[in-house]
C-alpha positions as CSV (number, residue, x, y, z in Angstrom):
1,X,-57.3,62.7,-45.6
2,X,-59.1,60.0,-43.5
3,X,-62.8,60.3,-42.3
4,X,-63.3,59.9,-38.6
5,X,-66.3,58.0,-38.7
6,X,-68.1,55.3,-40.9
7,X,-71.8,54.5,-40.9
8,X,-73.7,51.5,-41.7
9,X,-77.4,51.2,-42.1
10,X,-78.5,48.0,-40.4
11,X,-81.5,46.2,-41.2
12,X,-83.5,42.9,-40.2
13,X,-82.7,40.2,-42.8
14,X,-85.8,38.3,-44.5
15,X,-83.9,35.3,-43.7
16,X,-83.3,36.0,-40.1
17,X,-80.5,38.0,-38.4
18,X,-79.2,41.3,-39.5
19,X,-77.5,43.2,-42.8
20,X,-75.2,46.1,-42.5
21,X,-74.2,48.0,-45.4
22,X,-71.8,50.9,-44.8
23,X,-72.9,54.3,-46.5
24,X,-70.5,55.7,-49.3
25,X,-68.4,52.6,-49.2
26,X,-68.7,48.9,-50.9
27,X,-68.7,47.1,-47.5
28,X,-71.4,44.6,-46.6
29,X,-71.8,42.1,-43.9
30,X,-74.4,39.9,-41.9
31,X,-75.0,38.0,-38.7
32,X,-77.5,36.2,-36.7
33,X,-77.2,38.7,-33.7
34,X,-76.5,42.3,-32.9
35,X,-73.5,41.3,-30.9
36,X,-72.1,39.1,-33.6
37,X,-73.0,41.9,-36.4
38,X,-70.9,44.5,-34.2
39,X,-67.9,42.1,-34.4
40,X,-68.4,41.3,-38.1
41,X,-68.8,45.1,-39.0
42,X,-65.4,45.8,-37.1
43,X,-63.7,43.1,-39.0
44,X,-65.1,44.1,-42.3
45,X,-63.7,47.7,-41.4
46,X,-60.5,46.5,-40.6
47,X,-60.2,44.5,-43.9
48,X,-61.4,47.2,-46.1
49,X,-59.0,50.0,-44.9
50,X,-55.4,50.2,-44.3
51,X,-54.2,51.2,-40.6
52,X,-53.4,54.8,-41.5
53,X,-56.9,55.2,-43.6
54,X,-59.2,53.3,-41.1
55,X,-62.1,55.4,-39.5
56,X,-61.9,55.8,-35.7
57,X,-65.6,55.4,-35.1
58,X,-68.1,53.1,-36.5
59,X,-71.7,54.3,-36.3
60,X,-74.5,51.6,-36.7
61,X,-77.8,53.2,-37.7
62,X,-80.7,50.6,-37.1
63,X,-83.3,50.8,-39.6
64,X,-86.8,49.3,-38.7
65,X,-89.6,48.8,-41.3
66,X,-92.9,48.6,-39.4
67,X,-96.4,48.2,-41.1
68,X,-99.5,49.5,-39.1
69,X,-102.9,48.6,-40.1
70,X,-105.4,51.4,-40.5
């Protein structure tokens, strides 16, 4: 049975750019920009799964950590 969707948590990297971690899978990638990250995530998913097992949808969940002074 295949999953129809895979979710990546995307965070800004401390070194600049973005990092993406798949939820429930050992897949990680990084890139300098969001458009580049989308391409890198697609490539990582293609490399991780066989054609018949590959999810049909990739969802990027952008996580932003913001500190507000009181």
